[in-house]
N, C-alpha and C positions, 0 to 999 in steps of 0.2 A: 420512523422505525429505529429502534435502538441499534440493530445490527448494521444499518446504513451508516450511522455515526461512528460506530466502532471501526468499521472497515475504512471509512474515510480518514479517521485519525491514524490508523496503522499505515495507510497508503501515504499520508503526509510524512510520517516518521521515516518511511522507506525513501521517500523523495529527498528528505533532508540528508539521509545517509548517502544517497547517490550524489547529491550536491557536494558533500564533503569529499567524496571520492574524486569527483571531477575537478573541483577547485584546489584541493589540498593533497590529493593522493593519500587520503586517510580514511580508512573504513572503520567507522565507529563500532559497528556490530562485531567485526572481527577483533578489534582491539579489546572490547569488553568481554568477549566470550572465548578468546583463545585462538584466533585465526579463522580464516575462511573455511577451512576444511573441518573445523570442530563441529561436533554434533549440535551444540547449542546454536552456533551461527547458522548452520543449515536449517534448523527448525525455524529460526527467526526469518531467514530469507524465504522459506516456504510460506510462512504465515503472511508475510508482506505480499508475496505473489498471489495468494488466495484473496487477500483483501483487495488487491488491484483488480482481480477478475470480478469480484463482487461489485466493485465501483463501476465497472463497465455496465452492469445491469441498471445502475442509476441513470445512465444516459437514455436507455430505452424506456424506462419507466417515466422519466420526465417528458419524453416525446409523446408517450401515450396519454399523459395527463393533458398536455397542450392540445392534442388532437381531439380529445373528448370535450374540451372547452369550446373548440371551434365548431363542433357539431351542435 
């Protein structure tokens, strides 16, 4: 499903941003969009959070597929 791939890509981008914060104390999103409190940054952070929530559903769907194969 295309939405799954989009959510996964966005979650990976968010993870890379968190990695840069953890390793280098550098927030790429805030740097690009004018700070953490900027509207653009907050929108990006919200989109990444929604993508992460969507990716949680991938875990449960994968489990359901394996259970269906076992039956």
